[in-house]
C-alpha positions in Angstrom: 0.0 0.0 0.0 1.1 3.6 -0.5 1.0 4.1 3.2 2.5 2.3 6.2 0.6 1.1 9.3 1.6 -1.6 11.8 -1.5 -3.6 11.0 -0.8 -3.5 7.3 2.9 -4.4 7.8 1.9 -7.3 10.0 -0.4 -8.6 7.3 1.9 -8.2 4.4 5.5 -8.6 5.7 6.9 -12.1 5.2 8.4 -13.8 8.2 11.9 -13.6 6.7 11.7 -9.8 6.9 10.0 -9.7 10.2 12.8 -11.8 11.6 15.3 -9.2 10.6 13.7 -6.4 12.7 15.7 -7.0 15.8 19.0 -6.6 13.9 17.6 -3.5 12.2 16.7 -1.8 15.5 19.7 -2.8 17.6 21.6 0.1 19.1 24.1 -2.1 20.9 25.4 -4.6 18.4 27.0 -2.9 15.4 28.0 -6.2 13.8 24.5 -7.6 13.9 23.1 -4.3 12.6 25.5 -4.4 9.6 24.9 -8.1 8.9 21.2 -7.6 9.1 21.2 -4.7 6.6 23.1 -6.8 4.1 20.6 -9.7 4.6 17.7 -7.2 4.2 19.2 -5.9 0.9 19.7 -9.5 -0.4 15.9 -10.1 0.2 15.2 -7.4 -2.4 16.6 -9.3 -5.3 15.9 -12.7 -7.1 19.6 -13.4 -7.5 21.6 -11.3 -5.0 25.0 -12.6 -6.2 24.3 -11.3 -9.7 23.6 -7.7 -8.4 26.7 -5.5 -8.8 28.4 -4.7 -5.6 28.2 -1.0 -6.2 24.3 -1.3 -6.3 24.3 -3.2 -3.1 26.7 -0.7 -1.4 24.7 2.3 -2.4 21.5 0.7 -1.0 23.4 -0.4 2.2 24.8 3.1 2.5 21.3 4.5 2.2 19.9 2.1 4.8 22.8 2.9 7.2 21.7 6.6 7.3 18.6 5.6 9.3 19.5 5.5 13.0 18.3 2.2 14.7 15.9 4.1 17.0 14.1 5.5 13.9 13.7 2.2 12.0 10.4 1.5 13.7 9.2 4.9 12.5 10.2 4.0 9.0 8.7 0.5 9.1 5.6 0.7 11.2 4.5 4.2 12.2 0.7 4.6 12.3 -0.7 6.7 9.6 -4.2 7.9 8.9 -5.1 6.7 5.4 -8.6 8.3 5.4 -7.8 11.0 2.9 -5.9 8.6 0.7 -8.8 6.1 0.7 -11.3 8.9 0.1 -9.3 10.0 -3.0 -9.2 6.3 -4.1 -13.0 6.1 -3.8 -13.2 9.2 -5.8 -11.2 7.8 -8.7 -7.5 8.4 -7.8 -5.7 5.8 -9.9 -3.4 3.4 -8.2 -1.0 1.0 -9.9 0.4 -1.9 -7.8 3.2 -3.9 -9.3 3.9 -7.0 -7.4 6.7 -9.5 -7.8 5.7 -13.2 -7.7 9.0 -14.0 -6.0 9.0 -11.1 -3.6 10.8 -12.3 -0.5 9.7 -9.3 1.6 5.9 -8.8 1.1 2.9 -10.9 0.4 0.9 -9.3 -2.5 -2.5 -10.7 -1.8 -3.2 -8.7 1.4 -2.1 -5.5 -0.3 -4.4 -6.1 -3.2 -7.3 -6.8 -0.9 -6.8 -3.6 1.0 -6.5 -1.6 -2.3 -9.6 -3.3 -3.8 -11.7 -2.0 -0.9 -10.6 1.6 -1.4 -9.6 2.3 -4.9 -12.1 2.5 -7.7 -9.4 2.8 -10.4 -7.0 0.1 -9.4 -4.5 -1.7 -11.7 -2.6 -4.7 -10.4 0.2 -6.2 -12.4 2.0 -9.2 -11.2 5.5 -10.0 -12.5 5.5 -13.8 -12.0 9.3 -14.0 -11.5 9.5 -10.5 -10.0 11.3 -9.7 -6.8 10.6 -6.9 -4.3 12.9 -4.8 -6.5 11.2 -5.6 -9.7 12.1 -2.2 -11.1 15.7 -3.6 -11.0 15.3 -7.3 -11.6 12.6 -6.9 -14.3 13.2 -3.4 -15.5 11.7 -3.8 -19.0 8.4 -5.3 -17.9 8.2 -2.8 -14.9 8.8 0.2 -17.1 6.3 -1.1 -19.7 3.6 -1.4 -17.1 4.3 2.0 -15.6 4.2 3.6 -19.1 0.9 1.8 -20.0 -0.6 3.0 -16.7 0.6 6.6 -17.2 -0.6 6.7 -20.8 -4.1 5.5 -19.7 -4.3 7.9 -16.7 -3.0 10.9 -18.6 -4.8 10.0 -21.8 -1.6 9.9 -23.9 -1.9 8.3 -27.3 1.3 7.1 -28.7 
């Protein structure tokens, strides 16, 4: 979903990611924190060994900027989706691209929540897609985003 809520995270996060939370929030074990961030990054991709190290390092660097005490704010802070859901009921278009091999999130609960609140919903599943389908399946991902944008903005090409 395009918002974060502890209930939603609990419903969609796979156990492999939930199991990483202690290492992501530790303030006393630097080795565990670093190892966990690397494990987390590996869950993003279908084939982590094939991802260039500079890509992984840039993502690891970005994740290391979040202090451990703020990780819960990033991952599970309560948000009020009322305005978002109202906009969805009034026709705000939403595109969800899910990876069939996503190691982090279960797509079905996300789709069910979205179906309840978005009149104009497009769901595209990349069967072999990862959580980072925009990286692992770039061509299909971009094709679907362009198709969605052309429809929403009424672009004829």
